[in-house]
C-alpha positions as CSV (number, residue, x, y, z in Angstrom):
1,M,24.6,36.2,43.9
2,R,24.3,33.2,46.1
3,A,20.7,32.7,45.3
4,A,21.5,32.8,41.5
5,G,23.7,29.7,41.7
6,P,20.9,27.3,42.6
7,A,18.5,28.9,40.0
8,V,21.1,28.6,37.2
9,A,21.8,25.0,38.2
10,D,18.1,24.3,38.2
11,A,17.7,25.9,34.7
12,A,20.6,23.9,33.4
13,V,19.1,20.7,34.6
14,S,15.8,21.6,33.1
15,V,16.9,22.1,29.6
16,P,18.1,18.6,29.0
17,S,15.2,17.2,30.8
18,T,12.7,19.1,28.6
19,S,14.7,18.2,25.3
20,G,14.9,14.6,26.5
21,A,11.1,14.6,27.0
22,R,10.7,16.2,23.6
23,H,12.9,13.4,22.1
24,Q,10.8,10.7,23.6
25,L,7.6,12.3,22.3
26,N,9.1,12.5,18.8
27,V,10.2,8.9,19.0
28,L,6.6,7.9,20.1
29,A,5.0,9.9,17.4
30,R,7.5,8.6,14.6
31,F,7.1,5.0,15.6
32,G,3.4,5.4,16.6
33,I,2.1,2.8,14.1
34,V,4.8,0.2,15.6
35,W,3.3,0.7,19.2
36,V,-0.3,0.7,18.3
37,T,0.0,-2.4,16.1
38,L,2.0,-4.2,18.8
39,A,-0.7,-3.1,21.4
40,L,-3.5,-4.3,19.3
41,F,-1.7,-7.7,18.8
42,V,-1.2,-8.2,22.4
43,V,-4.7,-7.2,23.3
44,L,-6.3,-9.6,20.7
45,A,-4.0,-12.5,21.7
46,I,-5.0,-12.1,25.4
47,T,-8.8,-11.5,24.8
48,T,-9.7,-13.3,21.8
49,D,-9.9,-17.2,21.4
50,G,-8.3,-18.4,18.2
51,F,-6.5,-15.2,17.3
52,L,-3.0,-16.4,18.4
53,T,-3.0,-19.6,16.5
54,A,-0.9,-20.5,13.4
55,P,-3.7,-21.2,11.1
56,N,-5.5,-17.8,11.8
57,L,-2.2,-15.7,11.4
58,R,-1.4,-17.6,8.2
59,N,-4.9,-16.8,7.1
60,V,-4.5,-13.2,8.0
61,L,-1.3,-13.1,5.9
62,D,-2.8,-14.7,3.0
63,Q,-5.8,-12.5,3.0
64,Q,-3.7,-9.4,3.1
65,A,-1.3,-10.7,0.3
66,T,-2.8,-8.9,-2.8
67,L,-3.3,-5.7,-0.9
68,L,0.3,-5.7,0.3
69,I,1.5,-6.3,-3.3
70,A,-0.3,-3.2,-4.5
71,A,0.0,-1.0,-1.4
72,S,3.9,-1.4,-1.0
73,V,4.6,-0.1,-4.5
74,A,1.8,2.4,-4.5
75,T,3.5,4.0,-1.3
76,L,6.3,5.1,-3.6
77,T,3.7,6.8,-5.8
78,M,2.2,8.7,-2.8
79,I,5.7,9.7,-1.4
80,A,6.6,11.1,-5.0
81,G,3.4,13.3,-4.6
82,G,1.0,11.2,-6.7
83,F,-2.3,9.6,-6.2
84,D,-3.2,6.5,-8.2
85,V,-6.8,5.6,-8.1
86,S,-6.5,3.3,-11.1
87,I,-5.1,0.5,-9.0
88,A,-8.6,-1.0,-8.5
89,A,-9.4,-0.9,-12.2
90,V,-6.1,-2.6,-13.1
91,A,-6.4,-5.3,-10.4
92,V,-10.0,-6.0,-11.9
93,V,-8.9,-6.0,-15.7
94,A,-5.3,-7.5,-15.6
95,P,-6.6,-10.9,-14.6
96,L,-9.1,-10.8,-17.4
97,V,-6.3,-10.0,-19.8
98,A,-4.3,-12.8,-18.3
99,L,-7.1,-15.4,-18.5
100,R,-7.8,-14.5,-22.1
101,V,-4.3,-15.2,-23.0
102,E,-4.1,-18.4,-20.8
103,N,-7.3,-19.5,-22.6
104,A,-5.7,-18.9,-25.9
105,T,-2.2,-20.4,-25.2
106,G,-2.7,-22.7,-22.4
107,S,0.5,-21.1,-20.7
108,V,0.2,-19.8,-17.0
109,V,3.5,-18.2,-17.3
110,V,2.5,-16.2,-20.4
111,A,-0.8,-15.3,-18.9
112,L,1.1,-14.0,-15.6
113,F,3.3,-11.8,-17.9
114,A,0.4,-10.7,-19.9
115,G,-1.5,-9.4,-16.7
116,C,1.5,-7.7,-15.4
117,A,2.4,-6.1,-18.7
118,F,-1.1,-4.7,-18.9
119,G,-0.8,-3.1,-15.7
120,L,2.7,-1.8,-16.6
121,A,1.2,-0.2,-19.8
122,V,-1.6,1.5,-17.8
123,G,0.9,2.8,-15.2
124,L,3.2,4.1,-18.0
125,A,0.2,5.8,-19.5
126,N,-0.8,7.4,-16.1
127,G,2.7,8.6,-15.4
128,S,3.3,10.0,-18.9
129,I,0.0,12.0,-18.7
130,V,0.9,13.4,-15.0
131,A,4.5,14.1,-15.9
132,F,4.2,15.6,-19.4
133,A,0.5,16.9,-19.8
134,R,0.9,18.1,-16.1
135,I,-2.7,16.9,-15.4
136,N,-3.5,16.3,-11.7
137,S,-2.8,12.5,-10.7
138,F,-6.1,12.0,-9.1
139,I,-8.0,13.3,-12.1
140,T,-5.7,11.4,-14.6
141,T,-6.1,8.1,-12.7
142,L,-9.8,8.4,-12.0
143,A,-10.3,9.0,-15.9
144,M,-8.0,6.0,-16.7
145,S,-10.0,3.8,-14.2
146,F,-13.2,4.3,-16.3
147,I,-11.2,3.6,-19.5
148,V,-9.8,0.4,-18.0
149,F,-13.0,-0.7,-16.6
150,G,-14.6,-0.3,-20.0
151,L,-11.8,-2.3,-21.6
152,G,-12.4,-5.1,-19.0
153,Y,-16.0,-5.5,-20.3
154,I,-14.7,-5.7,-23.8
155,V,-11.9,-8.2,-23.0
156,S,-14.2,-10.4,-21.1
157,E,-17.2,-10.0,-23.3
158,R,-19.2,-9.3,-20.2
159,S,-18.8,-12.8,-18.8
160,I,-16.8,-14.5,-16.1
161,L,-13.5,-15.8,-17.2
162,R,-12.0,-19.1,-15.9
163,P,-8.6,-20.8,-16.6
164,V,-8.4,-23.9,-18.8
165,S,-5.5,-25.2,-16.8
166,E,-5.5,-26.2,-13.2
167,N,-2.0,-24.9,-12.9
168,F,-3.3,-21.4,-12.8
169,R,-4.4,-21.8,-9.2
170,D,-0.8,-22.7,-8.3
171,I,0.2,-19.1,-8.7
172,A,-1.5,-18.2,-5.3
173,R,-2.4,-21.5,-3.7
174,T,0.8,-23.6,-3.7
175,R,2.1,-23.8,-0.1
176,V,5.9,-23.5,0.8
177,L,6.9,-23.7,4.4
178,S,3.1,-23.6,5.5
179,L,2.7,-20.2,3.7
180,T,0.9,-19.8,0.4
181,T,2.7,-18.5,-2.7
182,A,0.4,-15.5,-2.6
183,T,2.0,-14.7,0.8
184,W,5.5,-15.3,-0.4
185,I,5.0,-13.2,-3.4
186,S,3.6,-10.3,-1.3
187,L,6.7,-10.5,1.1
188,A,9.0,-10.5,-2.0
189,V,7.3,-7.4,-3.5
190,V,7.4,-5.6,0.0
191,A,11.1,-6.4,0.4
192,V,11.9,-5.1,-3.2
193,A,9.9,-2.0,-2.7
194,W,11.5,-1.3,0.8
195,V,14.9,-1.7,-0.3
196,A,14.3,0.4,-3.6
197,L,13.0,3.3,-1.5
198,A,15.1,3.1,1.6
199,G,18.4,2.1,0.1
200,T,18.8,3.3,-3.4
201,R,19.5,6.5,-5.4
202,F,16.1,6.0,-6.9
203,G,14.4,6.1,-3.6
204,R,16.2,9.2,-2.5
205,H,15.0,10.7,-5.8
206,V,11.4,9.7,-5.0
207,Y,11.5,11.5,-1.6
208,A,13.1,14.7,-3.2
209,T,10.4,14.7,-6.0
210,G,7.5,14.4,-3.4
211,G,9.1,16.9,-1.0
212,N,9.7,19.6,-3.6
213,A,9.7,18.8,-7.2
214,E,10.9,22.1,-8.3
215,A,13.8,22.1,-5.9
216,A,14.6,18.5,-6.9
217,R,14.6,19.2,-10.6
218,L,17.0,22.1,-10.0
219,A,19.2,19.9,-7.9
220,G,19.5,17.5,-11.0
221,V,16.9,15.1,-10.2
222,R,14.9,13.9,-13.4
223,T,11.6,14.5,-11.7
224,R,9.4,13.5,-14.7
225,R,11.2,10.3,-15.1
226,I,10.7,9.5,-11.4
227,V,7.0,10.2,-11.7
228,V,6.6,8.0,-14.8
229,S,8.6,5.3,-13.0
230,V,6.6,5.2,-9.9
231,F,3.2,5.1,-11.7
232,A,4.4,2.4,-14.0
233,L,5.5,0.4,-11.1
234,S,2.3,1.0,-9.4
235,G,0.4,-0.3,-12.3
236,L,2.7,-3.4,-12.7
237,A,2.1,-4.2,-8.9
238,A,-1.7,-3.8,-9.2
239,G,-1.7,-6.1,-12.4
240,L,0.3,-8.8,-10.3
241,A,-2.2,-8.3,-7.5
242,G,-5.0,-8.9,-9.7
243,V,-3.6,-12.1,-11.3
244,V,-2.9,-13.5,-7.8
245,A,-6.3,-12.7,-6.7
246,A,-7.8,-14.5,-9.8
247,S,-5.5,-17.5,-9.1
248,R,-6.9,-17.6,-5.6
249,T,-10.6,-17.6,-6.8
250,I,-9.9,-19.4,-10.1
251,S,-12.0,-16.8,-11.9
252,A,-12.0,-13.1,-13.0
253,T,-15.1,-10.9,-13.3
254,P,-15.5,-7.6,-15.0
255,S,-16.9,-4.8,-12.6
256,D,-16.6,-1.3,-11.7
257,D,-15.5,-2.0,-8.3
258,F,-13.3,0.8,-6.6
259,S,-13.1,-0.9,-3.2
260,F,-9.6,-2.5,-3.6
261,V,-8.0,1.0,-3.9
262,F,-9.7,2.3,-0.8
263,G,-8.1,-0.6,1.0
264,V,-4.7,0.1,-0.3
265,I,-5.0,3.9,0.5
266,A,-6.1,3.0,3.9
267,A,-3.1,0.9,4.6
268,I,-0.7,3.5,3.3
269,V,-2.3,6.4,5.2
270,V,-2.8,4.5,8.5
271,G,0.7,3.4,8.3
272,G,1.8,7.1,8.5
273,T,2.9,8.0,4.8
274,S,2.0,11.4,4.2
275,I,-0.8,12.1,1.5
276,A,1.1,15.4,0.8
277,G,4.2,13.5,-0.4
278,G,7.8,13.7,0.6
279,T,7.6,11.5,3.8
280,G,6.7,7.8,4.5
281,A,8.1,4.3,4.2
282,V,7.3,0.8,2.9
283,W,7.5,-0.6,6.5
284,R,4.9,1.8,7.6
285,T,2.5,0.5,4.9
286,L,3.3,-3.1,6.0
287,L,2.4,-2.3,9.5
288,G,-0.7,-0.2,8.4
289,A,-2.0,-3.3,6.5
290,L,-1.4,-5.5,9.4
291,F,-2.9,-3.2,11.9
292,I,-6.2,-3.0,9.7
293,A,-5.9,-6.8,9.2
294,F,-5.8,-7.6,12.9
295,M,-8.5,-5.2,13.7
296,V,-10.9,-6.8,11.1
297,N,-9.8,-10.2,12.2
298,G,-10.6,-9.5,15.8
299,F,-13.9,-8.0,14.8
300,N,-14.8,-11.1,13.0
301,L,-13.7,-13.4,15.7
302,H,-15.8,-11.4,18.3
303,Q,-18.7,-11.3,15.6
304,V,-19.0,-7.5,15.4
305,D,-21.6,-6.2,13.1
306,P,-20.1,-5.5,9.7
307,I,-21.8,-2.1,9.6
308,W,-20.0,-1.1,13.0
309,Q,-16.7,-2.5,11.5
310,R,-16.9,0.0,8.6
311,V,-17.6,3.0,11.0
312,I,-14.6,2.0,13.1
313,Q,-12.3,1.7,10.3
314,G,-13.5,5.1,8.9
315,V,-12.6,6.6,12.3
316,V,-9.2,5.1,12.2
317,I,-8.6,6.4,8.9
318,L,-9.6,10.0,9.8
319,V,-7.5,9.9,13.1
320,A,-4.5,8.7,11.0
321,V,-4.8,11.5,8.4
322,A,-5.5,14.1,11.3
323,A,-2.2,12.8,13.0
324,D,-0.4,13.3,9.8
325,A,-1.7,16.9,9.4
326,W,-0.7,17.7,13.1
327,S,2.8,16.3,12.7
328,R,3.3,18.3,9.6
329,S,2.1,21.5,11.1
330,R,4.5,21.0,13.9
331,R,7.5,20.6,11.7
332,S,6.7,23.6,9.6
């Protein structure tokens, strides 16, 4: 009986120790994107000349502005269980529509609204088809991408469009407190998306729809309305991103380029939002975008071959998706 006393005591001590270690591992896993982004920032600051300078960091933020505008809102779509490939097409064609309107009216404000309205219309069409026709969101938005790309060639008459007013460049290029308006717009969109998802009833319904749409519907969530809403917002944000990009380059060109949506998806996935829906956060997408931006900036400052940059970025995305699958298997 005496021998049992220490054994029991040891067992009692080991239980909280084990649970404490498990809790620490869960914290590390949950906020992994925070630690790796901070670690990368510190390493680059120590080892890379020119990285930790105000001009370079402002340049990184400015370069990521359009991606953050689209990705922060597309995060809601992915959490709700959707997948919007048409972001790239909208970002290409919305500025073509905006510049057509600007050329005809001479109004930058009307042009901005026209570009955003076009994106909103495409998003509403996507969401309605997914919600009511029940067609897979990837297939729906892929098909819509080809339609929108085609409209871009029609709207532009297969030519590069440029603004007639020099004020069009002010949308993205004006500096306020040393930061461009493109950066401020992106931070504002991130903030609105963050609050909408994390602090409103709408955000809770987005999580519920992505986690289990049928259970959410039975609980009173209007899942179809949520699906339409997140796709509409995604299209709106992509349209805004496209107009901001055109303001930066002072032109818009019709194309069939899907590269923008790949960057958006990479930021969302690397940040830790699940491609299966139901989990994720806008702050994760923000950190995912910054992690990739810091990594690319470091590559460029070290003059790493662009081919190897692509290889490494692909590996990072695979690791992020594998980590997401592993964490979901542990929870199930």
